[in-house]
C-alpha positions in Angstrom: -5.6 -2.5 7.7 -1.9 -1.8 9.4 0.5 -1.7 6.3 -0.2 -0.1 2.5 -1.7 -2.0 -0.1 0.8 -1.1 -1.8 3.0 0.1 -2.9 5.6 -0.4 -5.1 6.8 3.1 -5.5 4.6 3.9 -8.1 1.8 3.2 -5.9 4.2 5.1 -4.3 1.4 5.2 -5.0 0.1 5.7 -1.6 -2.5 7.5 -3.0 -3.6 5.1 -5.2 -2.9 1.8 -3.1 -4.1 2.4 0.2 -7.0 0.1 1.9 -7.3 1.3 5.1 -10.2 1.6 7.3 -9.0 3.4 10.0 -7.0 3.8 13.3 -7.8 0.6 15.5 -7.9 -0.2 19.3 -3.9 -2.1 18.5 -2.3 1.5 19.3 1.4 0.6 20.0 2.5 2.9 22.5 4.4 3.5 25.6 7.8 2.5 23.7 10.8 4.7 24.2 12.0 7.3 21.8 14.3 10.2 21.8 12.2 13.7 23.3 11.3 16.2 21.2 13.7 18.4 23.8 16.4 16.3 24.8 14.8 15.4 27.7 12.9 12.5 28.5 11.8 10.1 26.0 8.4 10.3 24.1 6.2 7.4 23.2 5.9 5.9 19.9 2.1 6.0 19.3 1.1 3.5 16.0 -2.5 3.8 15.1 -2.6 2.3 12.4 -3.8 3.8 8.4 -5.7 6.3 7.7 -9.8 6.0 6.3 -8.7 5.6 2.7 -11.2 8.4 1.7 -9.8 10.6 4.1 -6.2 9.7 3.7 -4.6 13.4 1.0 -1.3 12.0 2.1 0.8 9.1 2.8 4.5 8.7 3.3 6.4 5.5 2.7 9.6 4.3 3.9 10.0 0.9 2.2 12.7 -2.0 2.4 12.4 -3.5 -1.3 14.9 -6.4 -2.4 17.7 -4.5 -3.8 17.0 -1.0 -2.1 15.3 1.2 0.4 13.4 4.4 -0.2 11.6 7.3 1.7 8.8 8.4 -0.8 5.6 10.8 -0.7 3.2 13.6 -0.9 0.4 15.5 0.9 -1.8 17.4 -0.6 -5.1 19.3 -0.3 -8.0 16.4 -0.9 -8.5 12.5 -1.5 -8.1 11.7 -5.3 -11.7 10.4 -6.6 -9.9 7.4 -8.5 -7.9 6.2 -5.5 -11.2 5.4 -3.2 -11.4 1.6 -4.2 -15.3 0.2 -4.3 -15.2 -2.7 -1.6 -17.0 -5.6 -3.3 -16.8 -8.6 -0.6 -15.2 -9.0 2.8 -14.9 -12.1 4.6 -12.8 -12.1 8.1 -8.9 -10.3 7.7 -9.7 -9.9 3.8 -12.0 -7.5 1.0 -12.1 -7.7 -2.4 -11.7 -4.4 -3.8 -12.5 -2.8 -7.2 -10.7 0.1 -9.1 -13.0 2.9 -10.0 -13.0 5.0 -12.9 -15.4 7.7 -12.1 -17.1 9.2 -15.2 -17.9 13.0 -16.1 -19.6 13.9 -19.0 -18.8 16.7 -20.0 -15.8 16.0 -19.6 -13.8 17.9 -16.8 -11.2 20.8 -17.8 -7.4 20.3 -17.4 -6.9 20.8 -13.7 -10.1 19.2 -12.6 -10.5 15.2 -12.2 -13.9 13.4 -12.0 -15.7 13.4 -8.2 -17.5 9.7 -7.7 -20.5 11.8 -8.2 -20.1 12.4 -11.6 -19.7 15.9 -11.3 -15.5 17.8 -11.7 -13.9 19.1 -8.8 -9.9 20.5 -8.9 -7.6 18.1 -9.0 -5.9 18.0 -5.4 -2.4 19.3 -5.6 0.3 18.1 -3.3 1.6 20.6 -0.3 4.7 22.2 0.8 4.8 20.4 4.4 8.0 22.0 5.2 11.1 20.0 6.0 11.0 15.8 6.6 13.3 14.8 8.6 13.2 10.9 9.1 15.1 9.5 12.7 15.8 6.6 13.5 17.3 4.7 10.3 21.0 3.5 9.9 21.5 6.7 7.9 18.9 9.9 9.3 17.2 12.3 6.4 16.3 15.2 5.7 14.4 15.8 2.6 13.3 19.0 0.6 10.2 19.1 -1.2 11.1 18.1 -5.0 10.1 20.7 -7.7 7.4 21.0 -9.3 4.9 19.1 -7.2 5.8 19.0 -3.9 7.2 15.7 -3.6 9.4 13.9 -1.2 11.7 11.7 -1.9 15.4 10.1 -0.8 16.4 6.8 -2.5 20.5 7.5 -1.7 19.9 4.7 1.6 21.7 1.4 3.0 19.2 -1.6 2.3 17.3 -2.3 4.3 17.2 1.2 5.7 16.3 0.4 8.7 17.2 -2.6 11.7 14.8 -4.8 13.6 12.9 -2.8 16.6 14.3 0.8 15.3 12.0 3.2 16.4 11.7 5.2 13.6 10.2 8.8 13.4 8.7 11.4 10.7 8.6 14.8 11.6 7.7 18.0 9.6 8.2 21.2 9.6 5.5 23.9 9.8 4.4 24.0 6.3 0.9 23.7 4.7 -0.6 21.6 7.6 2.2 22.5 10.6 4.0 20.5 12.4 3.5 16.8 11.8 4.7 13.7 13.5 4.4 10.0 12.5 6.1 6.8 14.3 6.9 3.3 12.5 9.0 0.4 13.7 11.8 -1.3 12.2 12.0 -5.5 11.8 13.5 -7.9 9.7 12.0 -8.0 5.8 9.8 -10.8 5.2 10.4 -14.2 3.2 7.2 -15.0 1.4 7.1 -19.2 1.2 6.3 -21.0 -1.7 4.2 -19.7 -4.7 0.1 -19.3 -4.5 -2.2 -21.3 -7.0 -5.8 -19.6 -7.4 -8.2 -22.5 -7.9 -12.3 -21.9 -8.1 -13.8 -23.8 -4.7 -10.3 -23.5 -3.4 -9.3 -21.6 -0.3 -5.4 -19.9 -0.5 -2.7 -21.3 2.1 0.0 -18.6 2.5 2.9 -18.9 4.3 6.0 -16.9 5.3 8.7 -16.7 8.2 7.1 -14.8 11.7 8.9 -12.8 14.1 8.8 -13.5 17.6 6.2 -10.8 19.6 5.5 -9.4 16.1 4.2 -5.5 16.4 4.3 -5.6 12.4 0.8 -6.4 10.4 1.6 -8.4 6.7 -0.3 -7.3 3.6 -1.5 -9.6 1.2 -2.2 -8.4 -2.1 -3.4 -10.8 -5.3 -4.2 -8.7 -8.8 -5.4 -11.7 -11.7 -7.4 -8.9 -14.3 -4.3 -7.2 -15.7 -6.8 -6.0 -18.5 -9.3 -5.3 -17.0 -11.5 -1.8 -17.3 -12.1 -2.1 -13.7 -9.8 -4.8 -12.0 -10.8 -6.8 -8.4 -7.9 -7.1 -6.4 -8.0 -9.3 -2.9 -6.4 -7.4 -0.5 -5.9 -9.0 3.2 -4.6 -7.2 6.2 -3.5 -10.4 8.1 -1.7 -10.7 11.8 1.9 -11.9 11.6 1.8 -15.3 12.7 3.3 -16.5 9.6 0.2 -18.3 7.6 -3.0 -17.5 6.5 -5.9 -18.8 5.1 -8.0 -17.2 2.5 -11.8 -18.2 2.2 -12.8 -19.8 -0.8 -15.9 -17.5 -1.0 -13.5 -14.8 -2.0 -11.3 -16.9 -4.3 -14.0 -17.8 -6.7 -15.9 -14.2 -6.1 -12.0 -12.7 -6.8 -12.2 -15.4 -10.3 -15.4 -13.9 -11.2 -14.6 -11.0 -11.7 -12.1 -11.9 -14.4 -8.4 -13.1 -15.4 -6.3 -11.7 -17.9 -2.8 -11.3 -18.7 0.0 -12.2 -15.9 -0.9 -12.9 -12.0 1.0 -11.2 -9.6 1.0 -11.3 -5.4 2.5 -9.7 -3.1 3.7 -9.5 0.9 4.5 -6.9 2.9 5.2 -6.7 6.4 5.0 -3.5 8.4 3.7 -1.1 10.1 1.4 2.2 9.9 0.1 5.4 11.5 -1.8 8.1 10.7 -2.5 11.3 12.3 -5.5 13.7 11.3 -4.9 17.2 10.0 -8.2 19.8 9.0 -10.6 17.9 11.4 -11.8 15.4 8.5 -8.7 14.5 6.9 -5.2 11.9 7.0 -1.9 11.9 6.8 -0.1 8.2 6.7 3.5 6.4 7.4 3.9 3.3 6.4 7.2 1.5 7.1 7.2 -1.3 4.9 9.2 -4.6 3.4 7.4 -5.9 0.1 8.3 -9.1 -1.4 6.6 -10.4 -4.6 5.3 -13.8 -4.4 4.3 -16.0 -8.5 1.1 -16.6 -8.9 -0.7 -19.4 -11.0 -4.2 -19.6 -12.1 -5.6 -22.8 -12.7 -6.7 -23.0 -16.4 -5.5 -19.8 -17.8 -2.2 -19.5 -19.1 -0.8 -15.7 -19.3 1.6 -15.4 -22.7 3.5 -12.9 -24.6 3.7 -14.3 -27.4 2.3 -17.7 -29.4 5.1 -20.0 -28.1 4.0 -19.7 -24.8 0.2 -21.3 -25.3 -0.4 -25.1 -25.5 -0.8 -26.7 -29.1 -4.2 -25.7 -31.0 -3.8 -22.4 -28.6 -3.0 -18.7 -29.8 -1.5 -15.5 -27.6 -4.4 -12.8 -27.5 -1.9 -10.2 -27.1 -4.5 -7.6 -26.2 -4.8 -9.6 -22.7 -1.8 -11.6 -22.7 -4.1 -14.8 -22.7 -3.6 -17.9 -24.3 -7.4 -18.3 -26.2 
């Protein structure tokens, strides 16, 4: 995918939300930018996201509806639980199931369970020096926050970037040396109508479409908010203003479970990535996520009996009328 899934700040995730399949042939190159030595402009290079099983870190520049932020971290390994299982794929969309690795005996403090059932050291965030971001309305310089070596800055105009802005994130010589990642500014996305998920019906999605888009759009739908291993619908879409999600994926999503309050999201943006240490990868997403109301036919979410139809009551454990 070209765009992070997402990600609210908690995804901020960054390690837990990604679903990328790695750089593609659609690299955006040759765009002008300031040279490192003040000389000839250097081209922007936007290579798409990291393979999710190689992503050890990610930075996010996000223009939400009410505020903008820069956030990120780079670890010394991949958190196993952040690598979802692909259940089904069709076209630009996939169904991804959250993994719950199990280890017996349980892992000790400072460890996590690997996908093979063996305990491993929990990946630790690394100091990558000073992070600077240029091309924003206000450039930023961030030092790692302690404890945890996290990079975060929220005192930004909103949106933090202008359409066409050439955004560059650079680090100084920290754990992985000097890192450079690029992005583009754009007009934040404006979703269309609410979505209705119904059996045997495709899901039609619409949004405002820019001209000559170099951006992609990520769609995410979650309808099983209380499942132990919920399945999410995630799509990486061309920024054309509309998409049709096949009914086969809709039916498989419904068949995986429905509970709680469904949620949907569209996010426009660009994602760049950089290989480090030979087998690891760090990425930068510039994104504008927007929530979309989702209704699942035949499912009534609730937080009390008053929300349920006559003859039904609210199961608070699953926030579902039964």
